[in-house]
N, C-alpha and C positions, 0 to 999 in steps of 0.2 A: 502493500500500500504506500500511494506518495505522501511522502509529507508533508504541509500546509504554505512551512517555510522554504518550502522547495521552486513558491514560486518565481517564475526569470522576475529583473530585476530593469528598469524603464531603460535598458540598453539592450537588453534581450530583444523586447517586446518591438521595438520601433527593430530595432533585423528583423524579428517574426515579418512585419510588416511591410522591409521592401521588397522580403521575397514570397506576397504575394498573399501571405498565410489569414487565414479568421484572426483574428487578436482582440474580438468583444469580448470574450469572454473572464475579460480581467479586467472590465469599467463595468464597474454598475452605474453608469450613468446619477452617479447621485448629488456630485458639484453644483456648480452654477457654470456658465456656457464665460468664458476671460475671453474678453472683446479686443482684439489687437488698437493699437493705444499709439497718436500720430501725435508726435509735442511739430505742436507751437506758437508760435510766437504771439503775442500780441501787444501795444504799446498804449499804457495809461499813460494821463493826467497824474498829478500827485497830490493833485485835491483827492480824484478817484482812488487813488490808492493811498491814502488814506481815511477815505470813509470803507473799504471794501474792509480794513484790518481793521475796522471800529467794527464790523459787521461781524468775523469773525471773532472778535476775542469778545463780543458779548456774548455769538452761537457755539463758543467756547471750542471751535473747529478750524481748518486751515483757508487761507486766503488762497484758493485753488478750490477748498470744496464752497468758503461762499463763491465762483464768477460757475462754475460748473451747476450748481445748485443753480443760480439764478438765468446761468444761461439757459439747461433742458425746458426749466420754469418758462418764460421769454419763446420760446421755440414750441411749447403749446399753446402757448394763449393764440401760435404763429396760427398752425397749426384747425385749432379748434375756430377761429374766423372765419377759416377759408371754407372753412366749412361748414357753415351757417349761413357764407354766402353764399352756395351755389346752389 
């Protein structure tokens, strides 16, 4: 009987996949999908950065989290507005 600790490591699973073998049994599908991330540069005025930092401090989150959250909200509002205009 095969020991449960004899499961292949990530490199071995990758090799099996490259050989076209079915590797689905090694995944539980219980994790979250990680989408690719691309870095961008955005210019902000000094005053706007100060406002972002104040909000971040009030919410106890990073400046980046504030920017991403507010941008997501604005994009959602944009899509909702376009749906109702149609």
